[in-house]
Backbone as ProteinMPNN parsed JSONL, in Angstrom:
{"seq_chain_A": "MRTKRAWFRVGRFAVIAVLLVITWSCSAGSNLQAKDKKNEVDPNDCTCRLFQFLDDSRGGKLDGFYALGDVYQDPKSGEEFRHVFKVEYDRGKAFGRLKIYVRAVGKMSAQQLSTYTPQQIYDFGESDLEKFVKTDCGQYGKAGDLYLQPNEDGPLATSPITEEARKRYDSFLCQYVLPALQKK", "coords_chain_A": {"N_chain_A": [[155.715, 72.826, 55.047], [154.264, 72.188, 56.783], [153.656, 73.527, 59.039], [151.676, 74.967, 58.054], [150.126, 73.416, 57.953], [149.203, 72.66, 60.126], [148.731, 75.42, 61.138], [146.989, 75.385, 60.081], [145.103, 73.195, 61.418], [144.871, 74.239, 64.123], [143.183, 76.62, 63.766], [140.707, 75.044, 62.309], [140.118, 74.137, 65.123], [139.894, 76.531, 66.86], [137.613, 78.07, 65.351], [135.67, 75.913, 64.977], [135.559, 75.278, 69.142], [134.245, 78.103, 69.24], [132.109, 78.134, 67.791], [131.3, 76.379, 69.552], [130.962, 77.239, 71.856], [128.791, 79.871, 71.611], [126.808, 78.365, 70.554], [126.667, 77.301, 72.953], [126.182, 79.506, 75.135], [123.815, 80.404, 73.637], [121.549, 78.568, 74.598], [121.808, 78.773, 77.076], [120.637, 81.185, 77.613], [118.484, 80.938, 76.886], [117.448, 79.144, 78.546], [117.604, 80.743, 80.673], [115.599, 82.461, 80.389], [113.523, 80.564, 80.386], [112.936, 80.001, 83.261], [112.889, 83.043, 83.95], [110.333, 83.068, 83.612], [108.675, 81.171, 85.104], [108.695, 82.907, 87.419], [106.426, 84.784, 86.941], [103.714, 86.762, 86.944], [100.25, 86.545, 88.001], [98.049, 87.156, 86.865], [95.618, 87.898, 87.738], [95.625, 88.814, 89.961], [95.444, 91.96, 91.71], [97.129, 94.299, 91.319], [97.815, 93.91, 89.455], [95.294, 94.154, 87.252], [94.707, 96.567, 88.121], [96.682, 98.12, 86.587], [96.312, 97.407, 84.429], [93.153, 98.358, 83.571], [93.351, 100.852, 84.078], [95.259, 101.831, 81.928], [94.454, 100.94, 79.457], [91.452, 102.167, 80.009], [91.934, 104.779, 80.837], [94.168, 105.584, 79.435], [96.481, 105.611, 80.593], [97.003, 107.061, 82.623], [97.027, 108.599, 85.351], [95.655, 111.17, 87.707], [95.163, 112.227, 90.95], [93.445, 110.92, 92.159], [90.1, 109.886, 94.475], [89.118, 108.393, 96.762], [87.204, 106.656, 99.089], [87.787, 105.144, 102.21], [87.307, 102.59, 104.106], [85.669, 102.253, 107.631], [87.126, 102.58, 110.948], [88.64, 101.981, 114.212], [90.492, 103.599, 116.226], [93.13, 102.335, 117.981], [94.199, 103.341, 120.505], [92.803, 105.281, 121.183], [90.277, 104.865, 120.55], [88.429, 106.445, 119.034], [86.345, 106.535, 116.323], [87.676, 106.41, 113.007], [87.987, 107.618, 109.873], [89.059, 106.042, 106.798], [90.521, 107.783, 103.752], [91.765, 108.031, 100.157], [93.853, 109.083, 98.009], [94.843, 109.13, 94.532], [97.621, 108.486, 92.456], [98.938, 107.623, 88.691], [100.932, 106.466, 86.469], [101.555, 105.768, 83.763], [104.149, 105.445, 81.866], [106.354, 106.062, 83.987], [109.441, 104.433, 85.057], [109.747, 103.834, 87.49], [108.034, 104.145, 90.795], [104.72, 104.015, 89.355], [102.669, 103.847, 90.712], [100.582, 104.904, 93.337], [99.547, 105.362, 96.294], [98.204, 106.984, 98.896], [97.409, 107.611, 102.281], [95.347, 109.227, 104.155], [93.792, 110.056, 107.14], [90.336, 110.782, 108.866], [87.814, 112.072, 110.74], [85.151, 109.875, 111.359], [82.25, 110.014, 109.957], [78.965, 111.264, 109.225], [76.024, 110.279, 106.762], [75.091, 112.117, 105.94], [76.708, 114.151, 105.494], [78.385, 112.577, 104.213], [77.279, 112.506, 101.317], [77.139, 114.783, 100.708], [80.146, 116.658, 100.778], [82.997, 115.3, 98.61], [84.739, 112.525, 97.626], [87.038, 114.183, 97.536], [87.525, 116.535, 98.953], [86.721, 115.273, 101.654], [89.222, 114.118, 101.835], [91.129, 116.057, 101.974], [90.211, 117.43, 104.069], [91.546, 115.6, 106.273], [94.448, 115.875, 107.533], [97.472, 115.055, 107.691], [98.917, 112.735, 106.018], [98.775, 109.281, 106.713], [100.037, 107.418, 105.828], [102.249, 106.178, 102.572], [102.124, 104.404, 99.382], [103.263, 102.593, 97.227], [104.291, 101.915, 94.58], [106.736, 99.654, 91.981], [105.566, 97.58, 89.322], [103.497, 95.328, 88.804], [102.84, 92.2, 90.102], [103.361, 91.005, 93.636], [103.424, 92.955, 96.719], [105.66, 94.952, 97.689], [107.884, 94.01, 96.387], [111.553, 94.815, 94.413], [111.799, 98.26, 94.139], [109.822, 98.314, 95.484], [107.927, 100.46, 97.885], [107.06, 101.494, 101.203], [105.92, 103.66, 103.182], [105.437, 105.71, 105.986], [104.801, 108.269, 109.217], [107.25, 109.216, 111.404], [107.089, 108.861, 114.918], [105.007, 111.108, 115.494], [106.299, 112.425, 112.961], [106.911, 113.93, 109.577], [106.318, 112.068, 106.728], [108.194, 109.13, 106.232], [109.982, 106.485, 104.222], [109.567, 102.458, 105.612], [110.369, 99.399, 106.654], [109.012, 96.892, 104.381], [106.333, 95.179, 105.359], [104.818, 92.507, 106.749], [101.845, 93.332, 107.397], [102.262, 95.376, 106.626], [101.04, 94.334, 103.671], [99.842, 93.021, 103.668], [97.318, 95.59, 104.348], [97.911, 96.922, 102.173], [96.978, 95.12, 100.336], [94.344, 95.151, 100.65], [93.393, 98.076, 100.681], [93.593, 98.321, 98.135], [92.386, 96.382, 96.834], [89.32, 95.935, 97.835], [88.452, 99.005, 98.12], [89.744, 100.728, 95.948], [90.093, 100.066, 93.259], [87.779, 98.871, 93.115], [85.83, 101.501, 92.98], [87.448, 103.051, 91.434], [86.253, 101.179, 89.251], [83.7, 101.797, 88.504], [83.148, 104.364, 88.505]], "CA_chain_A": [[153.995, 72.918, 54.796], [154.18, 71.154, 57.904], [153.243, 74.081, 59.948], [150.405, 75.933, 57.465], [148.651, 72.365, 58.282], [149.208, 73.187, 61.601], [147.923, 76.017, 62.125], [144.695, 75.595, 59.483], [144.175, 72.367, 62.372], [144.486, 74.958, 65.125], [142.448, 77.838, 62.805], [139.939, 74.515, 62.409], [139.885, 73.615, 66.148], [138.923, 77.536, 67.221], [136.606, 77.436, 64.852], [134.639, 75.121, 66.446], [135.426, 76.436, 69.795], [134.008, 79.302, 68.844], [131.016, 78.16, 67.515], [130.363, 75.436, 70.345], [130.881, 78.3, 72.675], [127.961, 80.088, 71.479], [125.798, 77.445, 71.048], [126.128, 76.937, 74.678], [125.004, 80.423, 75.369], [122.658, 80.647, 73.326], [121.132, 77.677, 74.764], [122.041, 79.129, 78.785], [120.125, 82.364, 77.571], [116.504, 80.48, 76.507], [117.448, 77.953, 79.95], [117.167, 81.898, 82.388], [114.577, 82.809, 80.138], [112.505, 79.618, 81.228], [113.504, 80.602, 85.522], [112.258, 84.014, 84.477], [108.23, 82.705, 82.706], [108.255, 80.679, 86.335], [108.012, 83.515, 88.137], [104.838, 85.292, 85.837], [102.557, 86.719, 88.284], [98.998, 86.108, 88.002], [96.68, 88.478, 86.274], [94.091, 87.804, 88.761], [96.367, 89.917, 90.879], [95.063, 93.752, 91.85], [97.65, 95.625, 91.188], [97.815, 94.061, 87.36], [94.285, 94.578, 86.918], [94.991, 97.92, 88.166], [97.376, 99.021, 85.369], [95.245, 96.896, 82.383], [92.838, 99.14, 84.167], [94.021, 102.13, 83.892], [95.635, 101.623, 80.437], [92.598, 100.831, 78.505], [90.619, 103.057, 79.937], [92.4, 106.281, 81.733], [95.399, 105.913, 79.012], [97.526, 105.502, 81.228], [97.485, 108.381, 83.08], [95.211, 109.163, 86.819], [96.168, 111.636, 88.582], [94.391, 113.188, 91.601], [91.706, 110.305, 92.316], [89.588, 110.363, 95.253], [88.169, 107.172, 97.121], [86.56, 106.932, 100.836], [88.369, 104.001, 102.417], [86.867, 101.935, 105.454], [85.553, 102.951, 108.879], [87.91, 101.952, 112.057], [88.005, 102.113, 115.395], [91.731, 104.117, 116.676], [92.769, 100.95, 119.228], [94.569, 104.085, 121.432], [92.245, 106.18, 121.395], [88.547, 104.466, 120.845], [87.343, 106.833, 118.221], [86.412, 105.799, 114.621], [87.858, 107.042, 111.842], [87.399, 106.624, 108.159], [90.077, 106.304, 105.557], [90.694, 108.257, 102.398], [92.99, 107.335, 99.329], [94.003, 109.317, 96.934], [95.841, 107.739, 93.706], [98.233, 108.268, 91.298], [98.952, 106.705, 88.259], [101.49, 107.246, 85.433], [102.983, 103.724, 83.438], [105.171, 106.65, 81.541], [107.227, 105.953, 84.705], [109.97, 103.375, 85.209], [109.929, 103.845, 88.726], [106.961, 104.277, 91.698], [103.76, 104.138, 88.779], [101.491, 103.719, 91.558], [101.117, 106.008, 94.755], [98.18, 105.583, 97.133], [98.085, 108.159, 100.12], [96.343, 106.75, 102.846], [95.065, 109.509, 104.946], [91.634, 108.95, 108.462], [89.463, 111.649, 108.546], [86.913, 111.145, 111.524], [84.054, 108.769, 111.16], [81.099, 111.759, 109.757], [77.101, 111.051, 108.895], [75.61, 109.43, 105.717], [74.954, 113.231, 104.754], [78.008, 115.03, 105.593], [79.647, 111.865, 103.291], [76.636, 112.926, 100.533], [77.419, 116.305, 100.347], [81.213, 116.529, 100.402], [83.36, 115.435, 97.806], [85.521, 112.372, 98.382], [88.161, 114.731, 97.733], [87.26, 117.877, 99.941], [87.341, 115.103, 102.842], [90.772, 113.624, 101.773], [91.949, 117.2, 102.24], [89.735, 117.145, 105.989], [92.444, 114.76, 107.331], [95.666, 117.217, 108.307], [98.684, 114.704, 107.342], [98.841, 111.724, 105.088], [99.211, 108.145, 107.634], [100.703, 106.006, 104.881], [101.898, 106.291, 101.41], [102.305, 103.063, 99.368], [104.854, 103.438, 95.967], [104.447, 100.512, 93.215], [106.755, 100.174, 90.265], [104.979, 96.959, 88.943], [102.865, 94.369, 88.764], [102.986, 91.91, 91.369], [102.538, 91.0, 95.586], [103.547, 94.359, 97.278], [107.552, 93.948, 98.704], [109.115, 93.355, 94.995], [111.956, 95.313, 94.224], [111.215, 99.345, 93.343], [107.344, 99.169, 95.609], [108.58, 101.285, 99.191], [105.901, 101.866, 102.208], [106.418, 105.243, 103.58], [104.901, 106.382, 106.899], [105.528, 108.903, 109.627], [107.605, 108.552, 111.946], [107.729, 110.07, 115.933], [104.077, 112.474, 114.321], [107.051, 113.413, 111.739], [107.168, 113.387, 108.055], [106.739, 110.025, 105.896], [109.832, 108.674, 105.621], [110.406, 104.85, 104.471], [109.926, 101.454, 106.703], [110.141, 98.036, 105.982], [107.721, 96.085, 103.967], [106.166, 94.041, 106.234], [103.263, 91.646, 105.946], [100.844, 93.757, 108.132], [101.727, 96.874, 105.081], [101.558, 93.896, 102.431], [98.174, 93.007, 103.828], [96.951, 96.492, 104.131], [97.849, 97.159, 100.559], [95.899, 94.334, 99.091], [92.744, 95.334, 101.422], [92.682, 99.291, 100.309], [93.906, 98.382, 96.246], [91.245, 95.18, 96.415], [88.246, 96.41, 98.076], [87.966, 100.757, 98.023], [90.194, 101.819, 95.037], [90.056, 99.241, 92.441], [86.229, 98.797, 92.531], [85.432, 103.005, 92.891], [87.557, 103.524, 89.396], [85.489, 100.924, 88.443], [82.424, 102.501, 89.544], [83.566, 106.012, 88.339]], "C_chain_A": [[153.191, 72.702, 55.658], [153.345, 72.515, 59.485], [151.886, 74.576, 59.275], [149.54, 74.434, 57.806], [148.554, 72.662, 59.421], [147.937, 73.744, 62.415], [146.389, 76.174, 61.26], [144.317, 74.307, 60.683], [143.68, 73.284, 63.112], [143.217, 75.901, 64.434], [141.071, 76.68, 62.333], [139.215, 74.214, 64.062], [139.516, 74.412, 66.344], [138.048, 78.337, 67.132], [135.626, 77.001, 65.237], [133.992, 75.229, 67.643], [134.488, 77.301, 70.176], [132.518, 79.009, 68.563], [130.415, 76.848, 68.476], [130.381, 76.662, 71.886], [129.554, 79.175, 72.848], [126.729, 79.408, 71.232], [125.57, 77.171, 72.661], [125.362, 78.113, 75.433], [123.8, 81.08, 75.055], [121.965, 79.703, 74.317], [120.957, 78.299, 76.387], [121.367, 80.151, 78.78], [118.65, 82.26, 77.834], [116.878, 79.944, 77.964], [116.85, 79.445, 80.77], [116.001, 82.577, 81.77], [112.975, 82.253, 80.62], [112.445, 79.731, 82.525], [112.322, 81.884, 84.744], [110.207, 83.837, 84.047], [107.319, 82.077, 84.011], [107.391, 81.697, 87.046], [107.053, 85.339, 87.491], [104.366, 86.065, 86.973], [101.307, 86.913, 87.402], [98.173, 86.978, 87.551], [94.963, 89.094, 86.996], [94.718, 88.922, 89.719], [95.682, 91.924, 90.383], [95.44, 95.021, 91.231], [98.168, 95.205, 89.215], [96.343, 94.173, 86.701], [94.186, 96.058, 87.145], [95.491, 98.854, 87.211], [96.982, 98.345, 84.738], [94.267, 97.818, 82.422], [92.596, 100.242, 83.361], [94.681, 102.549, 82.316], [95.175, 101.835, 79.375], [91.972, 101.508, 78.601], [91.26, 104.421, 80.105], [93.669, 106.255, 80.338], [96.97, 105.701, 79.579], [98.037, 105.952, 82.528], [96.658, 108.429, 84.415], [96.621, 109.885, 87.35], [95.265, 112.6, 89.697], [93.35, 112.11, 92.208], [91.741, 109.531, 93.499], [88.894, 108.994, 95.759], [87.776, 107.383, 98.562], [87.022, 104.932, 100.818], [87.211, 103.001, 104.067], [86.444, 102.154, 106.988], [86.579, 101.655, 110.079], [87.979, 102.756, 113.097], [89.772, 102.431, 115.514], [91.827, 103.332, 117.335], [93.434, 101.817, 120.171], [93.137, 105.272, 122.041], [90.623, 106.156, 121.52], [87.505, 105.296, 119.549], [87.767, 106.408, 116.983], [86.623, 106.694, 113.287], [87.91, 106.1, 110.126], [88.73, 106.726, 107.314], [89.613, 106.792, 104.539], [92.005, 108.041, 101.72], [92.664, 108.82, 98.58], [95.134, 108.802, 96.139], [96.047, 108.248, 92.3], [98.328, 107.83, 90.057], [100.032, 107.073, 86.831], [102.631, 106.007, 84.705], [103.704, 104.363, 82.482], [106.614, 106.725, 82.59], [107.928, 104.856, 84.74], [109.934, 102.726, 86.659], [108.801, 104.885, 89.61], [105.535, 105.027, 90.303], [103.266, 104.266, 89.493], [102.019, 104.193, 92.831], [99.973, 105.636, 95.1], [98.757, 105.83, 98.656], [96.901, 107.988, 100.885], [96.725, 108.967, 104.079], [93.474, 109.331, 106.13], [91.629, 110.132, 108.394], [88.598, 111.349, 110.055], [85.433, 110.986, 111.439], [82.612, 110.341, 110.557], [80.088, 110.709, 108.54], [77.043, 110.93, 107.382], [75.318, 111.371, 105.243], [75.52, 114.428, 104.524], [79.064, 113.699, 104.055], [78.98, 112.261, 101.352], [76.986, 114.487, 99.867], [79.081, 117.149, 100.18], [82.415, 115.721, 99.237], [84.611, 113.83, 98.771], [87.673, 113.552, 98.453], [88.897, 116.176, 98.636], [87.988, 116.844, 101.464], [89.031, 114.227, 102.859], [91.353, 115.108, 102.259], [91.252, 118.15, 103.402], [91.03, 116.72, 107.016], [93.954, 115.695, 106.507], [96.759, 116.452, 106.944], [98.52, 112.773, 107.071], [99.116, 109.812, 106.872], [100.063, 107.13, 106.666], [100.803, 106.231, 103.491], [102.41, 104.871, 101.203], [102.887, 103.375, 97.273], [104.274, 101.491, 95.349], [104.481, 100.178, 92.306], [105.899, 99.315, 89.754], [105.19, 96.529, 89.032], [103.426, 92.987, 89.634], [102.683, 91.499, 93.049], [103.813, 92.221, 95.127], [104.853, 94.375, 97.735], [108.538, 93.862, 97.263], [110.239, 94.16, 95.547], [111.533, 96.674, 93.179], [109.926, 99.655, 94.503], [108.5, 99.594, 97.73], [106.88, 101.163, 100.01], [107.034, 102.799, 103.088], [105.537, 105.41, 105.273], [105.827, 107.497, 108.561], [106.337, 108.293, 111.088], [107.722, 109.39, 113.713], [106.588, 111.317, 115.579], [105.097, 113.517, 113.375], [106.37, 113.199, 110.553], [106.897, 112.314, 107.0], [107.77, 110.083, 105.832], [109.725, 106.302, 105.68], [110.462, 103.774, 105.5], [110.077, 100.63, 106.387], [108.938, 97.74, 105.053], [107.127, 95.598, 104.302], [105.007, 93.051, 105.549], [101.882, 92.258, 106.11], [100.63, 95.067, 106.44], [102.074, 95.722, 103.756], [99.828, 93.744, 102.489], [96.843, 94.551, 103.635], [96.817, 97.125, 102.776], [97.067, 97.037, 99.923], [94.513, 94.795, 99.756], [92.518, 96.638, 100.492], [92.941, 99.311, 99.128], [92.546, 97.21, 95.959], [89.937, 95.693, 96.566], [88.018, 97.972, 98.532], [88.888, 100.971, 96.638], [89.903, 101.145, 93.571], [87.973, 99.187, 92.088], [85.543, 100.657, 92.342], [86.217, 103.362, 91.61], [87.319, 102.983, 88.515], [84.306, 101.765, 87.958], [82.064, 103.287, 88.183], [83.064, 105.659, 86.342]], "O_chain_A": [[151.967, 72.831, 55.671], [152.736, 72.236, 60.518], [150.92, 74.579, 60.038], [148.312, 74.473, 57.889], [147.42, 73.033, 59.726], [147.072, 73.43, 63.233], [145.305, 76.7, 61.513], [143.122, 74.342, 60.976], [142.467, 73.495, 63.126], [142.122, 75.581, 64.898], [140.139, 77.361, 61.903], [137.999, 74.092, 64.204], [138.302, 74.212, 66.301], [137.587, 79.101, 67.98], [134.727, 77.615, 65.812], [132.774, 75.284, 67.812], [133.953, 77.296, 71.285], [131.701, 79.709, 69.161], [129.31, 76.355, 68.251], [129.575, 76.549, 72.809], [129.115, 79.309, 73.99], [125.666, 79.845, 71.674], [124.554, 76.914, 73.307], [124.343, 77.978, 76.111], [123.059, 81.858, 75.657], [121.715, 80.445, 75.267], [119.818, 78.229, 76.848], [121.174, 80.518, 79.939], [117.875, 82.931, 78.516], [116.319, 80.713, 78.747], [115.803, 79.373, 81.415], [115.338, 83.294, 82.52], [111.933, 82.809, 80.967], [111.331, 79.332, 82.862], [111.109, 81.746, 84.901], [109.227, 84.535, 84.305], [106.107, 82.181, 84.199], [106.184, 81.688, 87.285], [107.221, 86.538, 87.715], [104.867, 85.776, 88.059], [101.354, 87.371, 86.261], [97.526, 87.568, 88.417], [94.025, 89.886, 86.908], [94.032, 89.867, 90.108], [95.575, 92.643, 89.389], [94.885, 96.051, 90.847], [98.601, 95.856, 88.264], [96.339, 94.291, 85.476], [93.569, 96.74, 86.326], [95.053, 99.978, 86.964], [97.512, 98.73, 83.695], [94.186, 98.398, 81.34], [91.912, 100.473, 82.364], [94.441, 103.624, 81.766], [95.395, 102.692, 78.519], [91.498, 101.937, 77.549], [90.926, 105.223, 79.233], [94.195, 107.368, 80.365], [98.103, 105.665, 79.098], [98.955, 105.563, 83.25], [95.447, 108.242, 84.292], [97.811, 109.581, 87.429], [94.728, 113.631, 89.29], [92.367, 112.591, 92.774], [92.656, 108.776, 93.828], [88.036, 108.542, 95.001], [88.135, 108.423, 99.116], [86.797, 103.992, 100.057], [86.395, 103.603, 104.765], [87.506, 102.226, 107.605], [86.668, 100.429, 110.025], [87.575, 103.919, 113.131], [90.476, 101.595, 114.946], [90.719, 103.028, 117.778], [93.453, 101.144, 121.201], [92.831, 105.78, 123.12], [89.883, 106.901, 122.163], [86.365, 104.995, 119.198], [88.87, 106.058, 116.564], [85.832, 107.466, 112.745], [87.891, 104.989, 109.598], [89.341, 107.793, 107.369], [88.475, 106.497, 104.171], [93.081, 107.897, 102.301], [91.615, 109.465, 98.573], [96.117, 108.228, 96.608], [95.259, 108.414, 91.369], [97.254, 107.23, 90.017], [99.737, 108.093, 86.208], [103.768, 105.591, 84.927], [104.191, 103.399, 81.89], [107.675, 107.24, 82.236], [107.21, 103.901, 84.446], [110.045, 101.536, 86.954], [108.641, 106.07, 89.317], [105.353, 106.243, 90.242], [102.922, 105.435, 89.32], [103.135, 104.095, 93.341], [99.173, 105.523, 94.172], [99.491, 105.12, 99.344], [95.741, 108.119, 100.493], [97.739, 109.558, 104.451], [92.449, 108.68, 105.923], [92.599, 110.761, 107.972], [88.812, 110.222, 110.502], [84.643, 111.93, 111.454], [82.446, 111.45, 111.066], [80.313, 109.931, 107.614], [77.951, 111.441, 106.726], [75.419, 111.669, 104.053], [75.201, 115.377, 103.808], [80.0, 113.973, 103.303], [79.729, 112.307, 100.376], [77.009, 114.966, 98.733], [79.152, 118.172, 99.499], [82.877, 116.136, 100.3], [85.102, 113.887, 99.899], [88.752, 113.533, 99.046], [90.027, 116.612, 98.853], [88.987, 117.115, 102.131], [89.704, 113.887, 103.832], [92.217, 115.008, 103.131], [91.596, 119.308, 103.639], [91.396, 117.234, 108.073], [94.244, 115.972, 105.343], [96.911, 116.873, 105.798], [98.108, 111.894, 107.828], [99.813, 109.93, 107.88], [100.644, 106.123, 107.068], [99.747, 106.484, 102.912], [102.917, 104.168, 102.078], [102.729, 104.308, 96.486], [104.044, 100.38, 95.827], [103.54, 100.065, 91.521], [104.924, 100.002, 89.447], [106.36, 96.259, 89.304], [104.651, 92.906, 89.721], [101.595, 91.832, 93.519], [104.568, 92.425, 94.176], [105.047, 93.355, 98.396], [109.754, 93.669, 97.252], [110.273, 94.378, 96.758], [111.133, 96.572, 92.019], [109.245, 100.679, 94.558], [109.392, 99.011, 98.347], [105.83, 100.826, 99.464], [108.21, 102.735, 103.445], [104.646, 104.573, 105.127], [107.021, 107.452, 108.859], [106.091, 107.236, 111.67], [108.377, 110.429, 113.786], [107.052, 112.44, 115.383], [104.958, 114.709, 113.102], [105.409, 112.438, 110.44], [107.937, 111.813, 106.572], [108.397, 111.045, 105.389], [109.547, 105.403, 106.501], [111.32, 103.946, 106.366], [109.943, 100.751, 105.169], [107.94, 98.46, 105.093], [106.814, 94.911, 103.329], [104.544, 92.904, 104.418], [100.929, 91.985, 105.38], [99.716, 95.416, 105.692], [102.996, 95.926, 102.967], [98.934, 94.143, 101.742], [95.802, 94.512, 102.98], [95.824, 97.719, 102.355], [96.439, 97.803, 99.192], [93.539, 94.673, 99.012], [91.663, 96.556, 99.611], [92.595, 100.379, 98.624], [91.853, 97.272, 94.944], [89.315, 95.939, 95.532], [87.246, 98.067, 99.487], [88.275, 101.901, 96.113], [89.427, 101.911, 92.733], [87.274, 99.423, 91.103], [84.737, 100.847, 91.431], [85.61, 103.974, 90.732], [87.583, 103.304, 87.356], [84.293, 102.322, 86.86], [81.257, 103.098, 87.273], [83.144, 106.567, 85.515]]}, "name": "protein", "num_of_chains": 1, "seq": "MRTKRAWFRVGRFAVIAVLLVITWSCSAGSNLQAKDKKNEVDPNDCTCRLFQFLDDSRGGKLDGFYALGDVYQDPKSGEEFRHVFKVEYDRGKAFGRLKIYVRAVGKMSAQQLSTYTPQQIYDFGESDLEKFVKTDCGQYGKAGDLYLQPNEDGPLATSPITEEARKRYDSFLCQYVLPALQKK"}
């Protein structure tokens, strides 16, 4: 009889221990969720605004949108060039939802800019200067983001995402790509 009582007591302690473990794991899970909330992305972030705009206005898909960018001076040659962008977006992709290709063309006159479409101007540039790949909202450089640039006149290759690359991405997206899309 004592053995049955002893097993009954051990069984009660096992049930209590299991319940404590379940309670502890549930509370630990809610603590983990609270930590994730601290890492939420600013809704005014340009990437988030672009994703939201494309999801709402274009059904989450954008194929081959072209936009003109800034005029800049090449530090080596002193010549002036214009950035031109090709943008692709697909919210259905788990990786690389947003792709921004950057090319440069020689500075164009006002007449040339009105004669040619941004796609034609993009095609005048023979090769991509850089490519930004963004997977999720938030600052450029998070896990899943890629930065590609040519190595010694070669094809685009993965490069580290530096602070300069982040600034270029933000500048291109906020000043040229997003306004051009919203204007259309």
